[in-house]
N, C-alpha and C positions, 0 to 999 in steps of 0.2 A: 310645271303641274300646278293645276287648280285646286281648292281644297276638297271638291266635289270629288274627283278621280282618284285623290288619294285615299280618301274614305273609303270609295265603292272597290278599291283594289284590296282594302284592309279586310271590308265585310268579305270579300269573295274568297278570301284564302285564310287568315288567320282566326276571324271571329267565327267562321263556319266550322273550322276545325275544334275551335274553344267550345261552341255550342255542342257539337257532336259529343265530345268527351264530357261535357257536364250532363248531356243526357243519358249517356252510358252509365255514367255515375251512380246517376239517380235510380236507373232502373237497376242496377247491381247492389244497390243500398235498400232497395223496396223488396226487392226477392233472396235476399241473403238468407243461410240457413237458420240464423238463431231468432228469425223475426217470426215466424209462424205462429207461436203462441200469442205475442202481442198483437198481430194483425187480426188473430181469432177473438181476443179480448176485447179489442176495438169494435170490432164488427158485432159483438154481444150487447153493447150499451144500451140500444134502446130495449132489450128483453131483461135486464137485471131487474127491476121492481115490478115485472109482470103480476106476482102473487099477494103483494102488499107493497102500500106507499113507501118511498122512502124515508127514511130517518131524516130527521132536520139537520144533523150533522154534515149530510152527504151534500147539502145545498150550498156549502162554503160557509156558513155562521158558525163554525166550530169553535171559534175564539171568545163567543160568548158564553156565558156561564149558563146552567139549565134553571137556574132559579130567574134570572132576567127574562126569559123567555114566557114563563108564566104570568 
């Protein structure tokens, strides 16, 4: 058998099964019962600072002291 035929048979059988199981695993992980609050929090990220600007610490520069920012 040549290489193409071997790879084609592998892709038609075991790789298809692997990809199906991987897809089902991702779907189950995304819709697991404990993830509803996390998904709701992530969905509301654009609206967190709707009333006032974000603090400077929320931009990832929390390691600098407040005196050096002035």
